[in-house]
Every structure is written in C-alpha cells, then in structure tokens.
C-alpha positions as CSV (number, residue, x, y, z in Angstrom):
1,M,19.0,18.5,35.3
2,N,18.6,20.7,32.3
3,K,16.1,20.0,29.5
4,A,19.0,18.7,27.2
5,D,19.9,16.2,30.0
6,Q,16.2,15.0,30.2
7,K,16.0,13.7,26.5
8,Y,16.4,10.1,25.6
9,Q,19.2,9.7,23.1
10,V,17.8,7.5,20.3
11,Y,20.1,5.8,17.7
12,I,18.6,4.7,14.6
13,L,19.2,4.2,10.9
14,D,16.7,5.5,8.2
15,Q,16.8,2.0,6.4
16,S,16.3,0.1,9.8
17,Y,13.1,-1.9,9.8
18,Y,12.5,-1.3,13.7
19,S,13.9,2.2,13.8
20,G,10.9,3.4,11.8
21,K,8.6,1.8,14.3
22,L,10.2,3.1,17.2
23,H,10.9,6.6,15.9
24,S,7.2,6.9,14.8
25,Y,6.0,5.9,18.3
26,L,8.3,8.3,20.2
27,R,7.1,11.2,17.9
28,Y,3.5,10.2,18.6
29,K,3.9,10.1,22.2
30,Q,5.8,13.4,22.2
31,I,8.5,11.9,24.4
32,P,11.7,14.1,24.6
33,I,14.3,12.5,22.3
34,E,17.4,13.5,20.5
35,T,17.8,11.2,17.4
36,H,21.2,10.1,16.0
37,Q,21.7,8.7,12.7
38,I,24.2,6.0,13.4
39,N,27.3,5.2,11.4
40,F,29.5,2.0,11.9
41,T,32.0,3.7,14.2
42,Q,29.3,4.9,16.5
43,W,27.5,1.5,16.4
44,W,30.7,-0.2,17.3
45,Q,31.4,2.3,20.0
46,H,27.9,2.6,21.6
47,A,25.7,-0.2,20.7
48,Y,28.2,-3.1,21.3
49,P,29.7,-2.4,24.8
50,N,26.5,-0.9,26.3
51,T,23.9,-3.3,24.9
52,G,26.1,-6.5,23.9
53,L,24.3,-6.4,20.4
54,M,25.0,-4.5,17.3
55,K,21.2,-3.9,16.7
56,M,19.0,-0.9,15.8
57,P,17.3,1.0,17.3
58,Y,18.5,1.5,20.7
59,A,18.4,4.3,23.2
60,Q,20.1,5.8,26.4
61,A,17.6,7.0,29.1
62,P,18.5,10.2,31.1
63,D,19.6,8.1,33.9
64,G,22.3,6.5,31.9
65,S,20.6,3.2,31.3
66,W,20.5,1.5,27.9
67,L,17.5,0.0,26.1
68,Q,17.2,-2.1,23.2
69,D,14.3,-4.1,21.2
70,S,11.4,-2.2,20.0
71,T,8.6,-4.3,21.4
72,P,9.6,-4.1,25.1
73,M,10.7,-0.6,24.6
74,L,7.2,0.5,23.8
75,D,5.7,-1.3,26.8
76,W,8.6,0.5,28.8
77,F,7.8,4.0,27.5
78,E,4.1,3.2,27.8
79,N,4.5,2.8,31.7
80,K,6.6,6.0,32.0
81,F,4.7,8.1,29.8
82,P,0.9,7.3,30.2
83,P,-0.5,10.1,28.1
84,F,-1.8,9.1,24.5
85,S,-2.0,5.3,25.3
86,I,-1.7,3.0,22.4
87,L,-3.6,0.1,24.1
88,P,-7.3,-0.1,24.5
89,N,-8.5,-0.9,28.2
90,D,-10.3,-4.0,27.1
91,P,-8.1,-7.1,28.1
92,Y,-9.4,-9.2,25.3
93,L,-8.6,-6.8,22.6
94,Q,-5.3,-5.7,24.4
95,F,-4.0,-9.4,23.8
96,F,-5.1,-9.3,20.0
97,C,-3.3,-5.9,19.7
98,R,-0.1,-7.7,21.2
99,L,-0.6,-10.7,18.9
100,L,-1.2,-8.6,15.8
101,E,1.7,-6.4,16.6
102,D,4.1,-9.6,17.0
103,Y,2.8,-10.9,13.6
104,A,3.5,-7.5,12.0
105,D,7.0,-7.4,13.5
106,E,8.0,-11.0,12.7
107,W,6.0,-12.5,10.0
108,H,6.4,-9.4,7.7
109,W,10.2,-9.4,8.3
110,R,10.7,-12.1,5.7
111,P,8.8,-10.4,2.8
112,A,10.3,-7.0,3.7
113,M,13.7,-8.6,3.4
114,H,12.9,-10.4,0.3
115,Y,11.7,-7.4,-1.5
116,R,14.7,-5.4,-0.4
117,W,17.3,-7.8,-1.4
118,S,15.9,-10.2,-4.1
119,F,15.0,-7.5,-6.5
120,K,17.9,-6.1,-8.6
121,A,16.9,-2.5,-8.5
122,D,15.9,-2.5,-4.8
123,A,19.2,-4.4,-3.8
124,A,21.3,-1.7,-5.7
125,V,19.6,1.2,-4.3
126,N,19.9,-0.1,-0.7
127,S,23.5,-1.3,-1.2
128,I,24.4,2.3,-1.8
129,R,22.1,3.7,1.1
130,F,23.9,1.3,3.5
131,Q,27.2,2.2,2.3
132,D,26.6,6.0,2.6
133,A,24.8,6.0,6.0
134,L,26.3,3.0,7.8
135,L,29.4,1.7,6.4
136,S,31.1,4.9,5.0
137,K,33.6,4.8,7.9
138,T,34.5,1.1,7.7
139,P,37.8,0.0,6.4
140,G,38.1,-1.0,2.9
141,P,36.8,0.3,-0.6
142,G,33.2,1.3,-0.7
143,W,32.3,-1.0,-3.4
144,L,33.6,-3.9,-1.4
145,T,31.7,-3.1,1.9
146,S,28.6,-2.4,-0.2
147,W,29.0,-5.8,-1.7
148,L,29.6,-7.5,1.6
149,A,26.6,-5.9,3.3
150,K,24.2,-7.0,0.4
151,N,25.9,-10.6,0.4
152,R,25.2,-10.8,4.1
153,Q,21.7,-9.5,4.2
154,T,20.7,-11.8,1.4
155,K,22.4,-14.9,2.9
156,E,21.0,-14.1,6.5
157,Y,17.7,-12.8,5.9
158,V,16.5,-14.0,2.5
159,T,17.9,-17.5,1.5
160,G,18.6,-18.3,5.1
161,D,15.0,-17.4,6.0
162,G,13.7,-20.0,3.5
163,V,13.0,-17.7,0.5
164,N,13.5,-19.6,-2.7
165,T,11.6,-20.3,-5.9
166,Q,9.1,-22.7,-3.9
167,T,8.1,-20.3,-1.4
168,R,8.6,-17.0,-3.2
169,Q,5.0,-16.6,-4.3
170,H,3.9,-17.3,-0.7
171,V,6.3,-14.8,0.8
172,E,5.1,-12.1,-1.6
173,S,1.3,-12.9,-0.7
174,I,2.1,-12.0,2.9
175,Y,2.6,-8.3,1.6
176,L,0.0,-8.4,-0.8
177,N,-2.6,-9.6,1.3
178,A,-1.7,-7.2,4.2
179,L,-2.1,-4.2,1.8
180,D,-5.5,-5.6,0.7
181,W,-6.7,-6.1,4.2
182,M,-5.5,-2.9,5.5
183,E,-6.8,-0.9,2.5
184,A,-10.2,-2.3,3.4
185,I,-9.8,-1.1,6.9
186,L,-8.5,2.4,6.1
187,S,-11.2,3.0,3.5
188,E,-13.5,3.1,6.6
189,Q,-11.2,4.9,9.1
190,D,-7.9,6.6,9.6
191,F,-6.1,4.2,11.6
192,L,-6.4,0.4,12.2
193,L,-8.7,0.6,15.1
194,G,-10.4,3.8,14.5
195,D,-9.7,7.5,14.8
196,K,-6.3,7.3,16.5
197,P,-3.2,5.0,16.3
198,C,-2.9,1.8,18.5
199,L,-0.3,-0.7,19.0
200,V,-0.9,-2.5,15.9
201,D,-0.5,0.7,13.8
202,F,3.0,1.1,15.2
203,G,3.7,-2.7,14.6
204,F,2.9,-2.4,11.0
205,M,5.0,0.7,10.7
206,A,8.3,-1.5,11.0
207,S,7.6,-3.0,7.5
208,M,5.3,-0.5,5.8
209,F,7.3,2.5,6.6
210,R,11.1,2.1,6.2
211,H,10.7,-0.9,3.7
212,Y,7.5,-1.4,1.7
213,S,6.7,2.2,1.3
214,I,10.1,3.4,0.2
215,D,12.0,0.5,-1.4
216,P,11.3,0.7,-5.2
217,T,9.4,-2.4,-6.1
218,P,7.0,-2.7,-2.9
219,A,6.6,1.0,-3.1
220,K,5.2,1.0,-6.6
221,I,3.0,-2.0,-5.6
222,M,1.6,0.0,-2.5
223,R,1.0,3.2,-4.6
224,D,-1.0,1.2,-7.3
225,R,-2.8,-1.4,-5.1
226,A,-3.3,0.2,-1.8
227,P,-3.1,4.2,-1.9
228,K,-5.0,4.6,1.4
229,V,-2.2,2.5,3.0
230,Y,0.3,4.7,1.4
231,L,-1.5,7.9,2.9
232,W,-1.7,6.0,6.2
233,V,2.1,5.8,6.3
234,A,2.4,9.5,6.1
235,R,-0.4,10.0,8.4
236,M,1.4,7.8,11.1
237,W,4.6,9.6,10.6
238,A,2.7,12.9,11.1
239,A,0.7,11.9,14.1
240,Q,1.1,13.6,17.3
241,G,-0.8,12.4,20.4
242,A,-1.9,15.9,21.5
243,D,-3.8,16.1,18.1
244,Y,-6.0,12.9,19.0
245,Q,-6.9,13.4,22.6
246,D,-10.5,13.4,21.9
247,A,-10.3,10.6,19.2
248,Q,-11.9,7.3,19.7
249,W,-11.1,3.7,19.0
250,H,-13.9,1.7,17.2
251,Y,-14.5,-1.6,19.0
252,E,-17.0,-3.5,21.3
253,P,-15.3,-4.9,24.5
254,G,-14.7,-8.7,24.3
255,K,-15.3,-8.6,20.6
256,L,-12.9,-9.0,17.7
257,P,-13.3,-6.2,15.1
258,D,-14.7,-7.7,11.8
259,L,-12.0,-5.9,9.7
260,W,-9.2,-7.7,11.8
261,K,-10.6,-11.0,11.0
262,P,-8.6,-11.7,7.9
263,F,-5.3,-10.9,9.8
264,I,-6.3,-13.3,12.7
265,K,-7.0,-16.0,10.3
266,D,-3.7,-15.7,8.6
267,I,-2.0,-15.7,11.9
268,C,-3.8,-18.9,13.0
269,E,-3.0,-20.6,9.8
270,A,0.5,-19.6,9.4
271,Y,2.0,-17.5,12.1
272,L,1.2,-19.4,15.1
273,P,2.0,-22.8,13.5
274,Y,5.5,-21.3,12.3
275,L,6.3,-20.0,16.0
276,L,5.5,-23.5,17.4
277,A,7.7,-25.3,14.7
278,N,10.7,-22.8,15.3
279,A,10.3,-23.2,19.0
280,Q,10.3,-27.0,18.8
281,A,13.4,-26.9,16.7
282,W,15.1,-24.7,19.1
283,Q,14.1,-27.1,22.0
284,A,15.5,-29.9,20.1
285,G,18.8,-28.2,19.4
286,D,18.2,-27.9,15.7
287,S,19.9,-24.8,13.8
288,N,17.3,-25.2,11.2
289,C,13.6,-25.6,11.0
290,T,11.3,-27.0,8.3
291,F,7.5,-26.0,8.6
292,T,4.4,-26.3,6.3
293,V,1.9,-23.6,6.4
294,Q,-1.0,-22.8,3.9
295,G,0.2,-25.7,1.7
296,V,3.8,-24.3,1.4
297,T,6.8,-25.9,2.8
298,Y,9.8,-23.8,4.0
299,R,12.8,-26.0,4.4
300,N,15.9,-25.5,6.5
301,T,15.0,-22.1,7.7
302,K,17.3,-20.8,10.5
303,T,15.9,-21.4,14.0
304,Y,15.7,-18.2,16.0
305,D,15.7,-18.1,19.6
306,Y,14.4,-14.6,19.6
307,R,11.0,-15.9,18.0
308,V,10.9,-18.4,20.8
309,W,11.1,-15.4,23.2
310,C,8.3,-13.8,21.2
311,R,6.0,-16.9,21.7
312,E,7.0,-16.9,25.3
313,Q,5.7,-13.3,25.7
314,L,2.4,-13.7,23.9
315,I,1.8,-16.9,26.2
316,K,2.8,-14.6,29.4
317,H,0.3,-12.0,28.2
318,F,-2.5,-14.5,27.8
319,N,-1.9,-16.2,31.1
320,A,-2.1,-12.7,32.9
321,L,-5.5,-12.1,31.4
322,P,-8.6,-11.9,33.7
323,D,-10.4,-15.4,33.7
324,D,-13.3,-14.2,31.4
325,A,-11.0,-12.4,28.9
326,R,-8.7,-15.5,28.8
327,S,-11.6,-17.8,28.0
328,A,-12.8,-15.3,25.4
329,V,-9.3,-15.3,23.5
330,Q,-9.1,-19.0,23.7
331,E,-12.4,-19.5,22.1
332,T,-11.5,-17.0,19.2
333,L,-8.3,-18.8,18.6
334,K,-10.1,-22.0,18.5
335,E,-12.6,-20.4,16.0
336,F,-9.7,-19.5,13.6
337,G,-7.9,-22.8,14.0
338,G,-4.9,-21.4,15.9
339,W,-5.3,-22.5,19.6
340,N,-3.5,-25.9,19.3
341,A,-0.3,-24.2,17.8
342,F,-0.6,-21.4,20.5
343,S,-1.2,-23.7,23.5
344,S,1.2,-26.5,22.8
345,E,4.3,-27.2,24.7
346,Q,4.0,-24.0,26.6
347,D,7.2,-24.8,28.7
348,I,9.6,-24.1,25.6
349,Q,12.1,-21.5,26.8
350,S,14.4,-19.3,25.0
351,N,16.4,-18.1,28.1
352,L,17.0,-14.7,26.3
353,D,16.0,-12.7,29.2
354,P,16.4,-14.9,32.4
355,D,16.4,-11.7,34.7
356,N,13.3,-10.4,33.0
357,I,14.7,-6.9,32.5
358,A,14.0,-6.4,28.8
359,P,14.2,-3.7,27.2
360,L,17.1,-2.8,29.5
361,R,20.5,-4.1,28.6
362,K,23.6,-4.7,30.7
363,P,27.0,-3.4,29.4
364,I,29.7,-5.9,28.4
365,K,33.4,-6.2,28.2
366,P,34.0,-8.0,24.9
367,N,37.3,-9.9,24.2
368,L,39.1,-9.5,21.1
369,K,37.6,-12.8,19.5
370,N,34.2,-11.4,20.2
371,K,35.0,-8.2,18.6
372,L,36.6,-9.6,15.5
373,K,33.6,-11.9,15.0
374,T,31.2,-9.1,15.6
375,F,33.1,-7.0,13.3
376,L,33.0,-9.3,10.4
377,G,29.6,-10.7,10.7
378,G,27.4,-8.6,13.0
379,T,25.3,-10.0,15.9
380,P,23.5,-13.0,15.1
381,W,20.0,-11.8,14.3
382,S,18.5,-14.6,16.3
383,T,19.6,-12.8,19.5
384,S,17.3,-9.8,19.4
385,G,14.5,-8.2,17.2
C-alpha cells in the first residue's frame, strides 16, 4: 500500500460547524488525511449511500470503512493514533473534559445557528457561501436554491430549536458568557487546560471557528469583547502536536480547575436539565419539548434523539469511572446543582447505535422514496451530530 492509499479521505465543508472541529483535530494529531471540500453531487453520491446520512464531516478509512459523527470519531482516532493525546490521565478530569466537549458541541449549536441565520447580514453572506460551495450543482436557479437553504436552516435550527423573542436574549448570553469565561482562561494560558490543546479546546472549535469567528455579527463581537479568544482560534488552527510534546496541562488530579467552574455551573443549571427534558420527551414519544432553564422557558423545541444519545454516552463514561473518581464527579455535580438532572431516569435509550459501532457507519441501499425525501429535505438533524 503506497502512502496515498494510507490517507484518510475526509469530506468537509468550510461553513460546517463540526467540520472545523474535526479538521483542526486531525491537523493537530498529524494524521495522514486528504481533505475534500464537498459539493451536493459528491455529498449525494458518497455520504448518503455509505453512511445513511447526509451529514458532515465524514471520512473513509484506508481499509474502506466509513466514519461519521465528530465526537466518537475523535475517540476512534485517539485509539488508533495515541501520540499527542488530547485527554489527561486523571479519570475525574477526563469525565469533565467529555462533559464540557458535549456542552460545547450541543448547547452552543443553538446560538451559533441563531447568529448565522437570524441576522440579515450573516444570513445573506452564508446563503451565498452555501450556494457557491454546496449547492452550485443542484438543479434550479441559484437564487432559489440559496433561498431554500436559508429557509430550511432557519426553520430547522433557529425557530424550530426554540429561538424567539422570549428566548433570544438567553440564547445570545450563551455565546457572550462563553467569550467572557474563555477570555479569562486564555489571559492566563494558551489553551483551555494549560499549554497544549485538550478535548475541550476541540469541542469549542466547532462553534468558535467556523461560526462565531467568521460570521459577521459574532465575529465582530469576538474581536471587540474577547480578542484572546480570537487569537486562540488561530492558535488552535495552527497547532501541530509535535510542537507541544513537552507542553503541560495545568490541573490537580481529582480537582476541578477553578477557571472551568463558570462553565460547569452553566452546564448544571441549563444544559443537563435540558438534556433530561429532551430525553423524557423522547421517551414519551413527543416530537416537541418544553423546558425552563435559568428562568427562561423554551417552548415546543424539537425533540432530538441524538441528544438522548449524547446523554447516554455521558452516563456511560460516568459509570465506567473508577469508584473514587465516580464519587468525586458525583460530589462535584451535586455541588453545582446538576446531579439530579444527570442521574435521573438513566434508562432512557435513543436506540441510535444499538450495535455500539459508532463512529463506523453501514452502507445502505436507499429506495426512491427515501432518495426524494432526503434530496428535498436533507437528513433529519436529530439522527446525528
């Protein structure tokens, strides 16, 4: 097998939330890859039949297997490429790295989509970008496909995810608070756990890179409010593991870093209660979920089985901890008020990965009905993240 055959074929889109996260990780780990900026035709021909989804990013391994979903992909690559690990050895801190990564992935999705599609200038820029990069080879005039893309993104990810006049200020506070908390951390060190990137850094690259630091409205806010975060985005993109072999993380085993506490407080007050409410709605067969966090009520947000799966995975990681670390995590979650939401109803299952093979995907043979449904509306976002 020649060197070209040993590369992972990675399919991304420059505008894609999770593409930025995965791509920056693969660059840091110095994993041999060949990247492909995907258009609709390639997406249709590669992603759908080989993964069963039309989601990005995805990858084909040298052995021909297909991978999708950034969080389990990072775990998968960590096992195959141990150098430049992004997880500390301390089991207690490993859990909180995973919790923060999940929060960065899922809780920041809503404000990232809001800033992209609720603001006129941002929506206009991204409609054109989507048309040029992804939709240029689709049938129909460009203005129409661009408008359809904007309409779908807004309906699915903004209004459909609970963003309205009653919740808008709270949604925007998720981003603004994160900037303030990250700016405080990055005023003392180069990365979120010390002198080299960890899993949490890559989790926040999903929103901070391809969305917040590039889309006009949040990018201006970042430059004005948190310039060290803006610098961190570039530092993360440029980071190569070999340059950080002797760098250290800053933590005490079994102890939560003080600079992470505002994030953990927010997770316990807002994100874990939301995950529980979403899971309970899923279990009850409700397509919509209403929940109240931090004094704000989100009504009739879409119920996402993928976020039920996210909660499953966090509980799985918690249960796999050694006894002393598990007890310490429980005490920390109790201290910040998140234990009841985390521990309640642990048997709620998403059934998204019954064979426990994620991030590996099985090829499918779609029928005409499924092809037309997917072509017109895409894969329902609830099926993967």
